[in-house]
N, C-alpha and C positions, 0 to 999 in steps of 0.2 A: 520576416517578422517572427520573433520568438514566441512559441506557444505559452499560454499561461500555466499549463501543466502537461505532464506526459500521460498520467493515468487519472481516472476519476472512478473511485470505488464507493459503493453504498454499503455501509456497515450497520447492522442492527444490534441493539442492546435488548436482551430479553431476560426474564426471570421474575420471581415473585415480587410483589409490591413491598417496598421498604428495604430492599437489599442494597440500595445505594447506586442504582443505575444512573440516575440523574446527577448524582454527585460525581461519579466517574466522568460523565460527559462534560460537566462544568469545569472540572479540574483539568481535563485534557484540552478542551477547546478554549477556555478563557482563564485558566489557572485561578479559578475561584472555588472556594469551599464554603458551604453553609450547612448548619444543622437543620435549617428550615425544610419542611416538607413541601413548601410552596413550589419548589422547582418542579415537582411532578405534575403541577397544573398545566404547564405548557412548554417547558424547556425540553422539547422532544425532537428538535432538529438543529444540528450545529454543523459548521464546516470548518475544517482546519487543513492547511496544506503543509506537508512534511517533505523532507528530502530523504530518499531511500536509494542507496547504491547509485548515486549520481543522477537519479531520476526524480522529477517533481510529481508528487502524488497528492491529489486532492481527495480528502475523505469527507463524505457526507455521512454523518452519524445520526441515526434515528433511535430515539428512546420511546418506549411504549407509553410514557407519560401517565401511568396509573391505570391504563385501560385494562391491564390484566386483572384488576380487582372486579371489573364488570364483565369480563369474558367477551369483550367486543373486538378483540384482535381477529382479523380475518385474513384470508389469503392475499388480499391486496397489500398488506403490510410487508409480506415476505417476498413478493415477486420483485425481481430485479436486484435482489441483494447479492453482493459478492462475498460478504463475510458476516458471521453472526457471533456475538460474544454472549455466552450464557453466564449470568451472574447469580451467585448465591451469597448468603451472609454466613460467615464462619461462626457467628454467635447464635444462629437460628438453624437448628437441625432440620426442621420441616422444609425450609427453603432449599436445603441440600438434597433432601429426598425427592423434591419436586423437579430436580434437574432432568431426570429421565422423561418426565411429562413434557417439559419444554423441548427436549430433543425430539420427542415424538411429534409435537406440533411442527417443529422445524422440518422434519422429514415429510410431513404431510403436505406442507405448502411450499417450501423453498426448493430450489433446484438441487439436483442430486449431488453435485460436486461443490456446493458452497463450502467455504472454509469456516471452521468453527474453533472457538477458544473457550475453555472453561476458566472462570475467574472466581476465586473465593475472596470476597471483599470484607473490609473492616478487620484486617489482620492486626491492626494496632491495638485492638481490644483483647489483649492476650489473656487477661484474667477471666473473660467471659466466653472464651472460645470453646465451642463444643464440637467442632469439626476440625480434625487435625489436618496438617498439610499432607500427610501420607494418605489419608482417606480421599482427599480431593485428587491427588495424583493418581491413585489407583482407579478411581472412577474415570478420569480422563483417559488413562491407558486402555481401559475396557472399551471406551467409546472411540478410541483411535484419534484423539484430538489433543492439542497442546493445553498446558495448564499453567496458571500463575495465581499467587495470592497477592492482593493489592490492598492499599489503604488510600482512599480518596482524601481523607483528612490529612494524612502525612505525605501525600503525593508519592507513595511508595509503589513502584512498578506500574504506574498508570501509563506513562509514556511507552514503556516496554510492551504493555498489553496491546495497544493500538498498532504499534510498530510491527509486532509479531503477526497480527492479522493482515496488515497491509503487505508485509513481505511475503507471506504465504500465498495471498491472492495473486501478487505479481509473478511469483514463480510458477504458479499453476497456469496463468495465462500465457506465459512465455513457453512453458512446456507443451501446452496444447495448441500453440499457434493461434490462440484466440485474438482477434482484432477488435479492439474497442473503438467504435466511432467516437471522435471527440466532439462533444456538444459545444454550443456557443458558450461564451464565458459565463452567462447568467442562467444557463439552462440547468435544471436539476433532474436527478434521476427520480422520477415519480413512480409510485406503485400503480399497477394497472387498476382500472375501476373494477369494483366487485359487483356482481349481479345479485348478491344477497339482498333480499327485500326486507330484512329485519331492520329495526331502528338502530341507528348508529350515531352516537353523540359526536363522534369525531370523523371528519371526512379525511380519510387517509390518501385521497387522490391529489391533495395539494399540500405543499409544505408550509409550515408556519413561518412567518416573517416578523421578527421582533428582536429587541435587544434585552439582554440581562443587564439592568442598570445598577450600578454600584450606589449604595446609600448616600455617599458624600456627593454624588453628581446631582442629586435632587435638592433644590433649595426651597425652603418654606419661609414665608414671612408671617410674623405674628399679626393677629388682628381678626376681628369678626368678619370683615369683608372678604377674607380669603377662604371662608367656608362656603362652598358653592352649593352644598346640599347634603342630604343624608337619606338613605333608604335601606331596603332589605340587604343590599350588597355591601353596605358600609358607608362611611363618611367620605365626601368628596371635597378635596381642598385644592385651592389654586397654588401652583408651584412653578418653579423654573427648572428647565433641563436643557443644557447646551444653549443657553441664552434665549430660549423661547418659552412662552407661557404654556403650561400644560395643566391638565386636571389629574389629580392623583387620588385614587380610590384606596383608602385604608381598609383592608379586609380583616375580618376576624374569623374565628373558627366556623361560626354558623354560616358565613357567606362563601366559604371556600368552594362548595359544589357549584353554586350559581356562577361564581367567578370563573371556574374552570370551563363552563359551557360558553361563557362570553369570550374567553380567550381563544378557545378552539375555533370560534367563528371569525373573530376579528383578526387573528393572526394569519388567516388564510385568504381573506377576501379584502381587496383594495378597490374602492370606488369613490368618486368625488362626492357622492351623496351619503356615504357611510362614515361614521366617526373613525378617525385613524387611531390605531392602537400602536403605541411606541414600544412598550416593553414592561418588564416586571422588576421590581426591587425586592429581592428575597428578604424575608424578615426572620426573626427568631421565633421558634416554636411554630405556631400555625398562622402567625400574622405576616402580612406582606402588603405591598402596594402595587397596583397596576396603574400604568401611566398612559393616558389617552389625550387626544386633541382637546384643547380648551376652546370653547365657543362663547365668545363674549356676548353674543346676542341673547343667550339663554333659550328658554323654551319658546317654541314658535307662537303659542297663544299669547304669552306675555310680551313677546316682541311686537306682535301686531297691536296689542293694546297700547304699548308705549308710542308706537308710530301714530296711532289714531289720536292719542291724547296730545301729541305734539303737532298735529295737523299735517303729518308727512305721509299718511297712508293713502294710497290710491289703488285703483283696481289692478293696475299692472303689477304691483307688488304681490297682491293676493294671487294673481294668476301665475306669476313666476314661482312662488313657493309651492303652490298646488302641483304644478308640473314637476318640480324637483322632488317632492315627496314621492310622486308616482315613479319617477326615474329610479329612485332608491329601491322601491319595492320590486320593480322590474328586475333590477340587478340581483337582489336577494333571491328571487324565485329562479332566475337564470342559473344561479349557483346552487340550486336545490336546497335553499334555506327557507324555513318558515319562521317568521319573527315571533308571532304569537302574542305580542303585547304592543302592537302599534297604537299610539295615542299621542296627543299633542305634547304631553310631558316628556315623551321619549323622542321628540324631534327637536333638535337644537338649530340655532342659527349662528353662523360664524361671523367673523369681522367683515367679510365681504357681502354679507346678507344672503348667504347660501345655506341650503338645508343640509343637516347632518343627522341621519337616523342613528340612534344610540340605544343602549340598554338591551343587550342580547342574552340576558340571563335565562330567558325561557326559550330562546331560539334553538332550532334543531336542524342539522343536515338531514336530508331525507333521501332514501333510495326508493324509487317507485313514486307513488303519489300521496302517501299518507304516512303518519308516524303514530307511535303509541299515544293513547289518550292520556291527558293530564286534566283531571276534573277541575273546572273553574279556572284554568290558566288564562290569564289576561286581566283586563280592567273593566269593571262594570260600566256600561254605557257604550263600550266599544266591542263587546263580545256578542257573537251570534248565539242563538238558542242552543245549537248543537254542542257548544262548549260545555254546557252544564250536563250533558249526557255522557256517562262513563262508557257507553257502548259505541260511541261515535268517535272515530279517529280524526284528529285535526288534519287538514291539508291546506294547500295554498288558498282555497276559497275562504278559509277561516280568516286569513289576513285581508282578503278582499272586503269583507264586511267592515272590518276596522278601518281599512283604507277609505271606504266610502264615508265613514263617520268623520275621519280627519279632513277629507276634502270638503265636506259640507261645513265643517268648523272654520277652515281657512278661508274658503270663498264667501261663506255667508256670515261669519263672525259669531256663530252660535253653536255651542257643543250640543249634539243630540242628547236628549234626556237630561239636560242640565237642571231644569226646573224640578223634574220628577225625583232626581237623586240628591238635590240640594239639602245640606244639613244632616245627611245620613253617614254613619260610620261605614267602614269597608264591608262589613258583613251585611248590614242593613241595605246598603246600596246594591250589593250582589243579589240579595233576595228580591228587592224591588225591581231591579232590571230584569230578572228572570220572570217575574209575574207579568211585567209589561209585554215581554216577548211572547209568553204563553197566550196572552190575550190577543196576539196578532198585531200589536202596536209596532210600527217600524219608524226608524228615524225619518224625519220629514225633509225632503229636498226642496229648498226654497225656489221661488221664481225670481226673475230679474236679469239684469244685463250679464252677470257672471254665470247664469244658469240657462243658456239657450237650450232649445228643445233637445238637441243631440247630447248635450252634457247632462241634462236632467234625466234623460232616458237611461244613460249608462250608469249614473249614480243610483237611480232607483233599482236597477238590476243588481247592484251590490248588496241590496237588502232583501233579496229573494230568500224565502225560507228553504226552498230546494236549492242547495248550494251548487248543484250541477248547472243551474241557470245563471249563476253569477258570472260576470265577465272576468277575463284575465286582467292582470295589472297592465299588460300591454294595450288591451282594448280601452281601458280607462285613460291611459296616457294618450292614445291616438285621438280620443274624443276631446281631451283637454287641449291638444295642440293642433286640432283641425282648424283650418281657416274659417271665418264666418261664412255661413251658408247663405247664398243670395236667395231672395224671394223669387220664386218662379211664377210669372204672371199666368192667369187663366187665359184661354183664347179670347181674342177681342170680340166684344159683342157686335153682331151684324146689324143691329137696329135698336131702337129704343121706343119708349112711349113717354107721353107727357109727364107721367108720375115720377119718372126718373130724371127729369131735367134738372141740371145744376148750373147755376150762373156763377162764373168765376170772375173775381175782381180783375178789371183790366182786360178782360177777354170778351168783347162784344159777340153776342150770339145772333147770327143772321136768321132771317125768317126761314121757317121750315118749309121745304119743298118736297115733293114726292121722291126726288132723287138725292136728297141730303138727309143725313141722320140728325136727329135732335141730340143735344148733350145728354149722355146717359152714364150710369154707374153700374158696375158689376163687382161682385166680391172677388178678392184676390187672395192667394195664399198668404199666410202670416197675419191675417186679420185686417188687411187694408182694402183698398178699392182701386179699380181701374176706371178712369173717367175718360170718356170719348166725346169730343166736341169738334165743331168747325170754327176756325178762328176768323178774325175780321177780314182776312184776305181770301176766305173761301176754302182754306186748306183744312183737311181732316187731321186732327191731332189726338194723341192719347197721353195722359199722365197717370203715374202710379203713385198712390198715397199709401204708405205702409209704415206701421210703427211710428207714426208721427212725423215721418220724413217725406218730402216731396221730391220725386224724380221724374224725368220725362223720357219717353221712348219715341223719337221722332221718325216720321216716315220720310223726312227730307233732311239732308245734311245741313241745310240752311236753317238755323234756329232763329225764327222771328220772335222777338220779344213782344 
């Protein structure tokens, strides 16, 4: 069997924000160019296979995706890299002066013999050029690395840049006799996990998975019905992509940062209970579109209301959805993600009636157990008291409070604090919810068939003020999926008195003798009774009455009616 490739190399793009790293990546990998800055939101991982000296080389190219602006690049990004391309903007002197800083970062984290290439991008802007070719070449010679000027816009020297790096890596590996183990076809070279405990918006331990969608591939239909909603992140429209219905979020400048966080989560995590992120449509200026799965059922609370109105809602549907929400939260926490805005409005239902958790604008990857505090992050009525405290760092327990609220709403049909927050605007609702929590008011967990004791107990623990006492999402899931717990009878009474005598229809009671017990009743667990009597044939029998149901525990296999 012919191998898919002979070599697999990981190549990094580093440099100041705005120098055109993402544009170089898009031009090389997809032969696309856009002036939009939206590409730096998430286009940070691409693959392209090239032929080099008769060998097939697969290049995995990583772009810092704007992280350099926030100084969140860590050693995990550099580890495992075979080659690094340092990019500066020939029209930006400062980006050129910062090249030595990027080299220092590389020397600090990357392997000693990693191959490097210096690239001066945007050479097509000759009239704005402030860094000459000779200056760039001189710096590269000082550093002992190769140099090229490129133009992603004009596709000038882009192919050559990546080919030079790949060629140098290949020659080094051949010269040193390095043996590269060939991964499986779908395996990717992942950076090693970092042990840094600081907040990190981007999990560099997993590659993003999505498409860069061309504008003409997305089809919109006119009409009010195709507007699915609008919110802080932008307007959501129904569209078609590759023949399937999708939801398209039109982003504006104000929503770019939240969109970036959402993309960083969804492009790295795949789970049946999480909304599927398909890709980005780069736009002009700061506008763009992110394309996600379309869920025809809408919000879970509205979905349940429609079923109830149509007479199609039963307990099994509520139980199924409650379990699926919990499965989604378990998956998020297993991936070290805190959602921070769990609520019914952010939980959708697809065409098959399955749950999809969405809206990850506030979500964070975490390292350790907590992340930096964001005062008031979340939605009133679903937020625990600590969310209002700037000195308390949110962690997984923050989601657990909200999860309890959602489960009570799905199983019981009533949102916690709905009456108390009705008619208030967002600021008033937040203030009122905080007052209620400060007064010690907690969401009420109902009683009833869908809230057996073990479920009520775990949901009540979700609302503990001391968050260390709250259950994990897995504990909540285990309680929701546990089989019904049978009633354990108390020990049978050994005798009775006349005051406990119960006459059962169709069961004649013989005369009491010193050696026979009178019919008697004793309390049983679950609020019922155990009734002991002697039947018409003189045999001793016991029946258990619990929760309105009658069952029998016979001393004899022959059940006499």
